[in-house]
ChimeraX commands (.cxc) that place a marker at each C-alpha (Angstrom):
marker #1 position 0.02,-0.08,0.11 radius 0.5
marker #1 position 3.16,2.21,0.59 radius 0.5
marker #1 position 3.87,2.26,-2.79 radius 0.5
marker #1 position 1.01,3.40,-4.67 radius 0.5
marker #1 position 1.40,6.64,-4.31 radius 0.5
marker #1 position 4.12,7.13,-5.95 radius 0.5
marker #1 position 2.89,5.17,-9.13 radius 0.5
marker #1 position 0.20,7.56,-8.95 radius 0.5
marker #1 position 2.93,10.21,-9.11 radius 0.5
marker #1 position 4.57,8.99,-11.84 radius 0.5
marker #1 position 1.62,8.97,-13.75 radius 0.5
marker #1 position 0.68,11.94,-13.47 radius 0.5
marker #1 position 4.19,13.24,-14.09 radius 0.5
marker #1 position 4.38,11.44,-17.04 radius 0.5
marker #1 position 1.29,12.74,-17.99 radius 0.5
marker #1 position 2.13,16.42,-17.48 radius 0.5
marker #1 position 5.27,16.15,-18.99 radius 0.5
marker #1 position 3.17,14.68,-22.22 radius 0.5
marker #1 position 0.93,17.86,-22.24 radius 0.5
marker #1 position 3.45,20.29,-22.12 radius 0.5
marker #1 position 5.69,18.45,-25.34 radius 0.5
marker #1 position 2.03,18.79,-26.59 radius 0.5
marker #1 position 1.90,22.24,-25.98 radius 0.5
marker #1 position 5.31,23.01,-27.36 radius 0.5
marker #1 position 5.23,21.28,-29.86 radius 0.5
marker #1 position 1.89,23.12,-31.17 radius 0.5
marker #1 position 3.05,26.87,-30.12 radius 0.5
marker #1 position 5.73,25.55,-32.47 radius 0.5
marker #1 position 4.61,24.31,-35.54 radius 0.5
marker #1 position 2.20,27.67,-34.99 radius 0.5
marker #1 position 5.33,29.56,-34.79 radius 0.5
marker #1 position 6.64,27.77,-38.01 radius 0.5
marker #1 position 3.31,28.24,-40.41 radius 0.5
marker #1 position 3.42,32.05,-39.11 radius 0.5
marker #1 position 6.92,32.30,-40.37 radius 0.5
marker #1 position 6.48,30.53,-43.54 radius 0.5
marker #1 position 3.15,32.62,-44.52 radius 0.5
marker #1 position 4.96,35.95,-43.52 radius 0.5
marker #1 position 7.73,35.03,-45.85 radius 0.5
marker #1 position 5.39,33.76,-48.46 radius 0.5
marker #1 position 3.31,37.15,-48.36 radius 0.5
marker #1 position 6.56,38.91,-48.27 radius 0.5
marker #1 position 7.90,37.26,-51.79 radius 0.5
marker #1 position 4.36,37.56,-53.13 radius 0.5
marker #1 position 4.41,41.36,-52.16 radius 0.5
marker #1 position 7.75,41.99,-53.66 radius 0.5
marker #1 position 7.15,40.14,-56.65 radius 0.5
marker #1 position 4.19,42.21,-57.40 radius 0.5
marker #1 position 6.13,45.41,-57.36 radius 0.5
marker #1 position 8.23,44.13,-59.42 radius 0.5
marker #1 position 6.00,42.66,-61.55 radius 0.5
marker #1 position 4.00,46.37,-61.85 radius 0.5
marker #1 position 7.42,48.47,-62.12 radius 0.5
marker #1 position 7.92,46.05,-65.45 radius 0.5
marker #1 position 4.51,46.97,-66.59 radius 0.5
marker #1 position 5.17,50.33,-66.60 radius 0.5
marker #1 position 8.36,50.56,-67.54 radius 0.5
marker #1 position 7.15,49.11,-71.05 radius 0.5
marker #1 position 4.69,51.92,-71.25 radius 0.5
marker #1 position 7.03,54.32,-71.02 radius 0.5
marker #1 position 9.17,52.09,-73.31 radius 0.5
marker #1 position 6.43,52.35,-76.08 radius 0.5
marker #1 position 6.24,55.99,-75.13 radius 0.5
marker #1 position 9.76,57.29,-75.59 radius 0.5
marker #1 position 9.98,54.72,-78.83 radius 0.5
marker #1 position 6.70,53.76,-80.73 radius 0.5
marker #1 position 6.04,50.50,-81.65 radius 0.5
marker #1 position 3.82,48.29,-82.24 radius 0.5
marker #1 position 4.77,45.51,-79.22 radius 0.5
marker #1 position 8.31,44.63,-77.37 radius 0.5
marker #1 position 9.04,41.99,-75.12 radius 0.5
marker #1 position 11.91,42.54,-72.78 radius 0.5
marker #1 position 13.32,40.45,-69.73 radius 0.5
marker #1 position 14.71,42.55,-66.80 radius 0.5
marker #1 position 18.15,41.44,-64.75 radius 0.5
marker #1 position 15.57,41.12,-61.72 radius 0.5
marker #1 position 13.56,38.33,-63.19 radius 0.5
marker #1 position 11.01,40.43,-64.05 radius 0.5
marker #1 position 9.34,40.46,-67.94 radius 0.5
marker #1 position 7.21,42.62,-69.87 radius 0.5
marker #1 position 5.49,42.24,-73.14 radius 0.5
marker #1 position 3.62,45.41,-73.99 radius 0.5
marker #1 position 1.63,46.43,-77.27 radius 0.5
marker #1 position 0.47,49.58,-79.14 radius 0.5
marker #1 position -3.01,49.42,-80.66 radius 0.5
marker #1 position -4.35,52.40,-82.81 radius 0.5
marker #1 position -7.44,54.24,-81.80 radius 0.5
marker #1 position -9.66,54.14,-85.05 radius 0.5
marker #1 position -12.73,52.64,-86.77 radius 0.5
marker #1 position -16.57,53.47,-87.06 radius 0.5
marker #1 position -17.04,53.60,-83.14 radius 0.5
marker #1 position -14.88,55.28,-81.05 radius 0.5
marker #1 position -14.69,55.99,-77.22 radius 0.5
marker #1 position -12.72,59.64,-77.30 radius 0.5
marker #1 position -10.13,60.40,-74.40 radius 0.5
marker #1 position -9.66,56.75,-74.48 radius 0.5
marker #1 position -12.82,56.48,-72.18 radius 0.5
marker #1 position -11.84,58.64,-69.55 radius 0.5
marker #1 position -13.96,61.68,-68.80 radius 0.5
marker #1 position -13.49,64.66,-70.27 radius 0.5
marker #1 position -13.30,67.79,-67.54 radius 0.5
marker #1 position -16.00,70.50,-67.51 radius 0.5
marker #1 position -14.84,73.43,-70.09 radius 0.5
marker #1 position -12.13,71.54,-71.17 radius 0.5
marker #1 position -12.53,70.41,-74.96 radius 0.5
marker #1 position -11.36,67.74,-76.24 radius 0.5
marker #1 position -10.08,66.75,-80.24 radius 0.5
marker #1 position -11.11,64.92,-82.79 radius 0.5
marker #1 position -9.46,64.39,-85.83 radius 0.5
marker #1 position -11.32,64.00,-88.78 radius 0.5
marker #1 position -7.36,64.16,-90.58 radius 0.5
marker #1 position -4.16,62.70,-90.25 radius 0.5
marker #1 position -2.84,63.93,-87.47 radius 0.5
marker #1 position -0.20,66.86,-88.29 radius 0.5
marker #1 position -0.15,66.31,-91.60 radius 0.5
marker #1 position -3.85,67.20,-92.20 radius 0.5
marker #1 position -4.16,64.58,-95.25 radius 0.5
marker #1 position -6.76,62.01,-96.02 radius 0.5
marker #1 position -9.64,64.32,-94.98 radius 0.5
marker #1 position -12.78,62.57,-93.86 radius 0.5
marker #1 position -16.64,63.03,-94.86 radius 0.5
marker #1 position -19.88,62.21,-93.84 radius 0.5
marker #1 position -21.79,61.62,-90.72 radius 0.5
marker #1 position -20.01,62.40,-87.91 radius 0.5
marker #1 position -22.63,60.94,-84.72 radius 0.5
marker #1 position -21.60,62.21,-80.93 radius 0.5
marker #1 position -22.28,60.51,-77.64 radius 0.5
marker #1 position -22.21,62.04,-74.14 radius 0.5
marker #1 position -22.91,61.11,-70.83 radius 0.5
marker #1 position -24.80,62.95,-67.93 radius 0.5
marker #1 position -23.09,63.65,-64.75 radius 0.5
marker #1 position -25.79,62.09,-62.28 radius 0.5
marker #1 position -24.15,64.24,-59.54 radius 0.5
marker #1 position -24.65,67.56,-61.14 radius 0.5
marker #1 position -27.09,69.93,-60.26 radius 0.5
marker #1 position -26.70,72.20,-63.56 radius 0.5
marker #1 position -30.26,71.61,-65.13 radius 0.5
marker #1 position -32.69,73.05,-63.05 radius 0.5
marker #1 position -30.80,73.50,-59.81 radius 0.5
marker #1 position -31.33,70.09,-59.13 radius 0.5
marker #1 position -29.61,66.30,-59.50 radius 0.5
marker #1 position -31.46,64.85,-62.24 radius 0.5
marker #1 position -30.27,64.19,-66.32 radius 0.5
marker #1 position -29.72,66.40,-69.03 radius 0.5
marker #1 position -26.46,68.05,-66.87 radius 0.5
marker #1 position -24.55,68.58,-69.59 radius 0.5
marker #1 position -24.66,70.35,-72.86 radius 0.5
marker #1 position -21.85,70.56,-75.47 radius 0.5
marker #1 position -20.08,73.08,-78.06 radius 0.5
marker #1 position -18.67,71.54,-81.11 radius 0.5
marker #1 position -16.03,73.87,-83.76 radius 0.5
marker #1 position -15.73,72.08,-86.59 radius 0.5
marker #1 position -12.91,73.19,-88.77 radius 0.5
marker #1 position -12.88,71.25,-92.90 radius 0.5
marker #1 position -12.16,72.67,-96.15 radius 0.5
marker #1 position -10.38,70.88,-99.05 radius 0.5
marker #1 position -6.92,72.91,-98.25 radius 0.5
marker #1 position -6.33,72.85,-95.06 radius 0.5
marker #1 position -3.94,76.68,-95.51 radius 0.5
marker #1 position -7.82,78.09,-95.53 radius 0.5
marker #1 position -10.03,76.19,-93.91 radius 0.5
marker #1 position -13.49,77.11,-92.84 radius 0.5
marker #1 position -14.99,77.17,-89.03 radius 0.5
marker #1 position -18.13,76.28,-87.88 radius 0.5
marker #1 position -19.71,76.17,-84.39 radius 0.5
marker #1 position -22.60,73.68,-82.95 radius 0.5
marker #1 position -24.20,74.04,-79.63 radius 0.5
marker #1 position -26.07,71.71,-78.21 radius 0.5
marker #1 position -28.25,70.94,-74.77 radius 0.5
marker #1 position -30.51,68.54,-73.74 radius 0.5
marker #1 position -31.75,70.76,-70.99 radius 0.5
marker #1 position -34.47,72.78,-72.14 radius 0.5
marker #1 position -34.83,75.16,-68.95 radius 0.5
marker #1 position -31.11,76.60,-69.87 radius 0.5
marker #1 position -32.19,76.46,-73.94 radius 0.5
marker #1 position -34.19,79.76,-73.75 radius 0.5
marker #1 position -31.17,82.09,-72.16 radius 0.5
marker #1 position -28.29,79.94,-73.66 radius 0.5
marker #1 position -29.74,79.75,-77.39 radius 0.5
marker #1 position -28.47,76.11,-77.31 radius 0.5
marker #1 position -30.19,73.83,-79.81 radius 0.5
marker #1 position -32.32,70.49,-77.94 radius 0.5
marker #1 position -31.18,67.81,-78.12 radius 0.5
marker #1 position -33.85,65.51,-79.96 radius 0.5
marker #1 position -31.87,61.72,-79.50 radius 0.5
marker #1 position -31.70,61.06,-76.16 radius 0.5
marker #1 position -31.64,57.12,-76.25 radius 0.5
marker #1 position -29.74,55.45,-73.93 radius 0.5
marker #1 position -26.65,53.68,-75.67 radius 0.5
marker #1 position -24.06,51.54,-75.40 radius 0.5
marker #1 position -20.54,51.80,-77.04 radius 0.5
marker #1 position -17.55,49.26,-76.02 radius 0.5
marker #1 position -18.87,49.19,-72.87 radius 0.5
marker #1 position -19.65,52.93,-71.86 radius 0.5
marker #1 position -23.27,54.12,-71.68 radius 0.5
marker #1 position -24.25,57.43,-73.21 radius 0.5
marker #1 position -27.60,59.40,-73.00 radius 0.5
marker #1 position -27.59,62.12,-75.76 radius 0.5
marker #1 position -26.42,62.26,-79.38 radius 0.5
marker #1 position -26.44,64.64,-82.58 radius 0.5
marker #1 position -25.36,63.78,-85.86 radius 0.5
marker #1 position -23.14,66.52,-87.54 radius 0.5
marker #1 position -22.65,66.34,-91.33 radius 0.5
marker #1 position -18.93,66.69,-92.53 radius 0.5
marker #1 position -17.60,67.30,-95.98 radius 0.5
marker #1 position -13.44,67.47,-95.78 radius 0.5
marker #1 position -12.77,67.51,-91.96 radius 0.5
marker #1 position -9.93,68.65,-90.59 radius 0.5
marker #1 position -10.77,68.36,-87.21 radius 0.5
marker #1 position -13.40,68.93,-84.29 radius 0.5
marker #1 position -13.03,70.16,-80.51 radius 0.5
marker #1 position -15.84,69.17,-78.50 radius 0.5
marker #1 position -16.41,70.89,-75.00 radius 0.5
marker #1 position -18.82,69.77,-72.55 radius 0.5
marker #1 position -20.24,72.46,-70.82 radius 0.5
marker #1 position -22.24,72.85,-66.88 radius 0.5
marker #1 position -20.65,69.38,-66.54 radius 0.5
marker #1 position -17.98,66.38,-66.69 radius 0.5
marker #1 position -18.88,63.65,-69.48 radius 0.5
marker #1 position -17.95,61.17,-71.56 radius 0.5
marker #1 position -17.66,61.36,-75.01 radius 0.5
marker #1 position -17.84,58.94,-78.12 radius 0.5
marker #1 position -18.28,58.67,-81.58 radius 0.5
marker #1 position -19.50,57.09,-84.58 radius 0.5
marker #1 position -18.52,57.65,-88.41 radius 0.5
marker #1 position -21.33,56.95,-91.05 radius 0.5
marker #1 position -21.19,57.54,-94.92 radius 0.5
marker #1 position -23.56,60.10,-96.08 radius 0.5
marker #1 position -26.12,57.20,-96.56 radius 0.5
marker #1 position -25.77,56.18,-92.91 radius 0.5
marker #1 position -23.20,53.00,-93.79 radius 0.5
marker #1 position -20.87,52.27,-90.69 radius 0.5
marker #1 position -17.42,53.52,-91.86 radius 0.5
marker #1 position -14.02,53.97,-90.30 radius 0.5
marker #1 position -12.98,57.27,-88.02 radius 0.5
marker #1 position -8.92,58.36,-88.49 radius 0.5
marker #1 position -7.09,57.43,-85.85 radius 0.5
marker #1 position -7.17,59.02,-82.23 radius 0.5
marker #1 position -4.15,58.02,-80.53 radius 0.5
marker #1 position -3.24,54.69,-79.69 radius 0.5
marker #1 position -3.90,52.51,-76.36 radius 0.5
marker #1 position -0.78,51.03,-74.78 radius 0.5
marker #1 position -1.29,48.15,-73.21 radius 0.5
marker #1 position 1.76,46.52,-70.97 radius 0.5
marker #1 position 1.85,43.39,-69.04 radius 0.5
marker #1 position 4.32,42.61,-66.32 radius 0.5
marker #1 position 5.34,39.62,-64.24 radius 0.5
marker #1 position 7.31,38.41,-61.75 radius 0.5
marker #1 position 7.52,34.94,-60.15 radius 0.5
marker #1 position 3.50,34.66,-59.82 radius 0.5
marker #1 position 2.50,37.94,-59.71 radius 0.5
marker #1 position 1.46,39.73,-63.22 radius 0.5
marker #1 position 0.10,43.54,-63.01 radius 0.5
marker #1 position -1.33,44.88,-66.41 radius 0.5
marker #1 position -1.09,48.76,-66.88 radius 0.5
marker #1 position -3.39,50.55,-69.61 radius 0.5
marker #1 position -2.87,53.72,-70.60 radius 0.5
marker #1 position -4.12,56.33,-73.26 radius 0.5
marker #1 position -2.02,58.47,-75.62 radius 0.5
marker #1 position -3.56,61.00,-77.20 radius 0.5
marker #1 position -2.24,63.43,-79.84 radius 0.5
marker #1 position -1.28,66.88,-78.46 radius 0.5
marker #1 position -4.21,69.23,-78.25 radius 0.5
marker #1 position -4.63,71.92,-80.36 radius 0.5
marker #1 position -4.89,75.75,-78.76 radius 0.5
marker #1 position -8.06,76.49,-78.27 radius 0.5
marker #1 position -7.40,80.03,-79.51 radius 0.5
marker #1 position -7.39,78.12,-82.98 radius 0.5
marker #1 position -11.10,77.70,-82.45 radius 0.5
marker #1 position -11.96,80.33,-80.68 radius 0.5
marker #1 position -10.55,82.92,-83.45 radius 0.5
marker #1 position -10.15,80.30,-86.03 radius 0.5
marker #1 position -6.50,80.08,-86.62 radius 0.5
marker #1 position -4.76,77.63,-88.49 radius 0.5
marker #1 position -1.23,76.69,-89.33 radius 0.5
marker #1 position -1.18,75.44,-93.12 radius 0.5
marker #1 position 0.63,72.23,-93.90 radius 0.5
marker #1 position 3.66,72.14,-96.07 radius 0.5
marker link #1:1,2 radius 0.2
marker link #1:2,3 radius 0.2
marker link #1:3,4 radius 0.2
marker link #1:4,5 radius 0.2
marker link #1:5,6 radius 0.2
marker link #1:6,7 radius 0.2
marker link #1:7,8 radius 0.2
marker link #1:8,9 radius 0.2
marker link #1:9,10 radius 0.2
marker link #1:10,11 radius 0.2
marker link #1:11,12 radius 0.2
marker link #1:12,13 radius 0.2
marker link #1:13,14 radius 0.2
marker link #1:14,15 radius 0.2
marker link #1:15,16 radius 0.2
marker link #1:16,17 radius 0.2
marker link #1:17,18 radius 0.2
marker link #1:18,19 radius 0.2
marker link #1:19,20 radius 0.2
marker link #1:20,21 radius 0.2
marker link #1:21,22 radius 0.2
marker link #1:22,23 radius 0.2
marker link #1:23,24 radius 0.2
marker link #1:24,25 radius 0.2
marker link #1:25,26 radius 0.2
marker link #1:26,27 radius 0.2
marker link #1:27,28 radius 0.2
marker link #1:28,29 radius 0.2
marker link #1:29,30 radius 0.2
marker link #1:30,31 radius 0.2
marker link #1:31,32 radius 0.2
marker link #1:32,33 radius 0.2
marker link #1:33,34 radius 0.2
marker link #1:34,35 radius 0.2
marker link #1:35,36 radius 0.2
marker link #1:36,37 radius 0.2
marker link #1:37,38 radius 0.2
marker link #1:38,39 radius 0.2
marker link #1:39,40 radius 0.2
marker link #1:40,41 radius 0.2
marker link #1:41,42 radius 0.2
marker link #1:42,43 radius 0.2
marker link #1:43,44 radius 0.2
marker link #1:44,45 radius 0.2
marker link #1:45,46 radius 0.2
marker link #1:46,47 radius 0.2
marker link #1:47,48 radius 0.2
marker link #1:48,49 radius 0.2
marker link #1:49,50 radius 0.2
marker link #1:50,51 radius 0.2
marker link #1:51,52 radius 0.2
marker link #1:52,53 radius 0.2
marker link #1:53,54 radius 0.2
marker link #1:54,55 radius 0.2
marker link #1:55,56 radius 0.2
marker link #1:56,57 radius 0.2
marker link #1:57,58 radius 0.2
marker link #1:58,59 radius 0.2
marker link #1:59,60 radius 0.2
marker link #1:60,61 radius 0.2
marker link #1:61,62 radius 0.2
marker link #1:62,63 radius 0.2
marker link #1:63,64 radius 0.2
marker link #1:64,65 radius 0.2
marker link #1:65,66 radius 0.2
marker link #1:66,67 radius 0.2
marker link #1:67,68 radius 0.2
marker link #1:68,69 radius 0.2
marker link #1:69,70 radius 0.2
marker link #1:70,71 radius 0.2
marker link #1:71,72 radius 0.2
marker link #1:72,73 radius 0.2
marker link #1:73,74 radius 0.2
marker link #1:74,75 radius 0.2
marker link #1:75,76 radius 0.2
marker link #1:76,77 radius 0.2
marker link #1:77,78 radius 0.2
marker link #1:78,79 radius 0.2
marker link #1:79,80 radius 0.2
marker link #1:80,81 radius 0.2
marker link #1:81,82 radius 0.2
marker link #1:82,83 radius 0.2
marker link #1:83,84 radius 0.2
marker link #1:84,85 radius 0.2
marker link #1:85,86 radius 0.2
marker link #1:86,87 radius 0.2
marker link #1:87,88 radius 0.2
marker link #1:88,89 radius 0.2
marker link #1:89,90 radius 0.2
marker link #1:90,91 radius 0.2
marker link #1:91,92 radius 0.2
marker link #1:92,93 radius 0.2
marker link #1:93,94 radius 0.2
marker link #1:94,95 radius 0.2
marker link #1:95,96 radius 0.2
marker link #1:96,97 radius 0.2
marker link #1:97,98 radius 0.2
marker link #1:98,99 radius 0.2
marker link #1:99,100 radius 0.2
marker link #1:100,101 radius 0.2
marker link #1:101,102 radius 0.2
marker link #1:102,103 radius 0.2
marker link #1:103,104 radius 0.2
marker link #1:104,105 radius 0.2
marker link #1:105,106 radius 0.2
marker link #1:106,107 radius 0.2
marker link #1:107,108 radius 0.2
marker link #1:108,109 radius 0.2
marker link #1:109,110 radius 0.2
marker link #1:110,111 radius 0.2
marker link #1:111,112 radius 0.2
marker link #1:112,113 radius 0.2
marker link #1:113,114 radius 0.2
marker link #1:114,115 radius 0.2
marker link #1:115,116 radius 0.2
marker link #1:116,117 radius 0.2
marker link #1:117,118 radius 0.2
marker link #1:118,119 radius 0.2
marker link #1:119,120 radius 0.2
marker link #1:120,121 radius 0.2
marker link #1:121,122 radius 0.2
marker link #1:122,123 radius 0.2
marker link #1:123,124 radius 0.2
marker link #1:124,125 radius 0.2
marker link #1:125,126 radius 0.2
marker link #1:126,127 radius 0.2
marker link #1:127,128 radius 0.2
marker link #1:128,129 radius 0.2
marker link #1:129,130 radius 0.2
marker link #1:130,131 radius 0.2
marker link #1:131,132 radius 0.2
marker link #1:132,133 radius 0.2
marker link #1:133,134 radius 0.2
marker link #1:134,135 radius 0.2
marker link #1:135,136 radius 0.2
marker link #1:136,137 radius 0.2
marker link #1:137,138 radius 0.2
marker link #1:138,139 radius 0.2
marker link #1:139,140 radius 0.2
marker link #1:140,141 radius 0.2
marker link #1:141,142 radius 0.2
marker link #1:142,143 radius 0.2
marker link #1:143,144 radius 0.2
marker link #1:144,145 radius 0.2
marker link #1:145,146 radius 0.2
marker link #1:146,147 radius 0.2
marker link #1:147,148 radius 0.2
marker link #1:148,149 radius 0.2
marker link #1:149,150 radius 0.2
marker link #1:150,151 radius 0.2
marker link #1:151,152 radius 0.2
marker link #1:152,153 radius 0.2
marker link #1:153,154 radius 0.2
marker link #1:154,155 radius 0.2
marker link #1:155,156 radius 0.2
marker link #1:156,157 radius 0.2
marker link #1:157,158 radius 0.2
marker link #1:158,159 radius 0.2
marker link #1:159,160 radius 0.2
marker link #1:160,161 radius 0.2
marker link #1:161,162 radius 0.2
marker link #1:162,163 radius 0.2
marker link #1:163,164 radius 0.2
marker link #1:164,165 radius 0.2
marker link #1:165,166 radius 0.2
marker link #1:166,167 radius 0.2
marker link #1:167,168 radius 0.2
marker link #1:168,169 radius 0.2
marker link #1:169,170 radius 0.2
marker link #1:170,171 radius 0.2
marker link #1:171,172 radius 0.2
marker link #1:172,173 radius 0.2
marker link #1:173,174 radius 0.2
marker link #1:174,175 radius 0.2
marker link #1:175,176 radius 0.2
marker link #1:176,177 radius 0.2
marker link #1:177,178 radius 0.2
marker link #1:178,179 radius 0.2
marker link #1:179,180 radius 0.2
marker link #1:180,181 radius 0.2
marker link #1:181,182 radius 0.2
marker link #1:182,183 radius 0.2
marker link #1:183,184 radius 0.2
marker link #1:184,185 radius 0.2
marker link #1:185,186 radius 0.2
marker link #1:186,187 radius 0.2
marker link #1:187,188 radius 0.2
marker link #1:188,189 radius 0.2
marker link #1:189,190 radius 0.2
marker link #1:190,191 radius 0.2
marker link #1:191,192 radius 0.2
marker link #1:192,193 radius 0.2
marker link #1:193,194 radius 0.2
marker link #1:194,195 radius 0.2
marker link #1:195,196 radius 0.2
marker link #1:196,197 radius 0.2
marker link #1:197,198 radius 0.2
marker link #1:198,199 radius 0.2
marker link #1:199,200 radius 0.2
marker link #1:200,201 radius 0.2
marker link #1:201,202 radius 0.2
marker link #1:202,203 radius 0.2
marker link #1:203,204 radius 0.2
marker link #1:204,205 radius 0.2
marker link #1:205,206 radius 0.2
marker link #1:206,207 radius 0.2
marker link #1:207,208 radius 0.2
marker link #1:208,209 radius 0.2
marker link #1:209,210 radius 0.2
marker link #1:210,211 radius 0.2
marker link #1:211,212 radius 0.2
marker link #1:212,213 radius 0.2
marker link #1:213,214 radius 0.2
marker link #1:214,215 radius 0.2
marker link #1:215,216 radius 0.2
marker link #1:216,217 radius 0.2
marker link #1:217,218 radius 0.2
marker link #1:218,219 radius 0.2
marker link #1:219,220 radius 0.2
marker link #1:220,221 radius 0.2
marker link #1:221,222 radius 0.2
marker link #1:222,223 radius 0.2
marker link #1:223,224 radius 0.2
marker link #1:224,225 radius 0.2
marker link #1:225,226 radius 0.2
marker link #1:226,227 radius 0.2
marker link #1:227,228 radius 0.2
marker link #1:228,229 radius 0.2
marker link #1:229,230 radius 0.2
marker link #1:230,231 radius 0.2
marker link #1:231,232 radius 0.2
marker link #1:232,233 radius 0.2
marker link #1:233,234 radius 0.2
marker link #1:234,235 radius 0.2
marker link #1:235,236 radius 0.2
marker link #1:236,237 radius 0.2
marker link #1:237,238 radius 0.2
marker link #1:238,239 radius 0.2
marker link #1:239,240 radius 0.2
marker link #1:240,241 radius 0.2
marker link #1:241,242 radius 0.2
marker link #1:242,243 radius 0.2
marker link #1:243,244 radius 0.2
marker link #1:244,245 radius 0.2
marker link #1:245,246 radius 0.2
marker link #1:246,247 radius 0.2
marker link #1:247,248 radius 0.2
marker link #1:248,249 radius 0.2
marker link #1:249,250 radius 0.2
marker link #1:250,251 radius 0.2
marker link #1:251,252 radius 0.2
marker link #1:252,253 radius 0.2
marker link #1:253,254 radius 0.2
marker link #1:254,255 radius 0.2
marker link #1:255,256 radius 0.2
marker link #1:256,257 radius 0.2
marker link #1:257,258 radius 0.2
marker link #1:258,259 radius 0.2
marker link #1:259,260 radius 0.2
marker link #1:260,261 radius 0.2
marker link #1:261,262 radius 0.2
marker link #1:262,263 radius 0.2
marker link #1:263,264 radius 0.2
marker link #1:264,265 radius 0.2
marker link #1:265,266 radius 0.2
marker link #1:266,267 radius 0.2
marker link #1:267,268 radius 0.2
marker link #1:268,269 radius 0.2
marker link #1:269,270 radius 0.2
marker link #1:270,271 radius 0.2
marker link #1:271,272 radius 0.2
marker link #1:272,273 radius 0.2
marker link #1:273,274 radius 0.2
marker link #1:274,275 radius 0.2
marker link #1:275,276 radius 0.2
marker link #1:276,277 radius 0.2
marker link #1:277,278 radius 0.2
view
């Protein structure tokens, strides 16, 4: 009977030792797992930054040295593939699909940029969207917020062009005071994934360039080209889209940039100035 307590004590000690070992092992495995996870996250973040830097380097290279495409592998084991695509066709998102700021015009080229060759003729349909946060129409947040001012430069000779000015406003409350033309086509239209609320059509003969300026609110702008018989036809290039994909390890980052042509000076449209081609 005297030995029973000692045997019981030994059993208890063994149990305590086993429990302590299990706890220590659990804590150790958790620490190792956390270290491995943190290391993986750190490596993934580093690869993501490398991939982004490679993608941006691809854009910079195509901007400074225009070409159709490039593929480069860098010393840090990252690589980039980039392409340049002309923005042209029967329908185009102006300014790369980005909003055009209020009172800040955007140029729609109707001829070859800088040479003014291959002047375009046909029906130019211009689309624009409403700013849902604008209170420009009737003083409350509503549709019909953005008006357009359009300057069209055209003529057989770029040395002696003609200009026409058009103004359109879908907000009837402003038309009396501004004298702007009403917009009759207010059907919702989707072009290349973007939604537009209004459109106007302008007949163009030997077009050179058109300056479109949003008034009262920011807006997105798109255009479609048609023949005089309303058959879709291609419009001249409005610039290019550069898409650059950088990769490092398992990370992949993409950068997409619209590179438009330099804007003509505002005075060009206000006073009808033009620099003749040579």
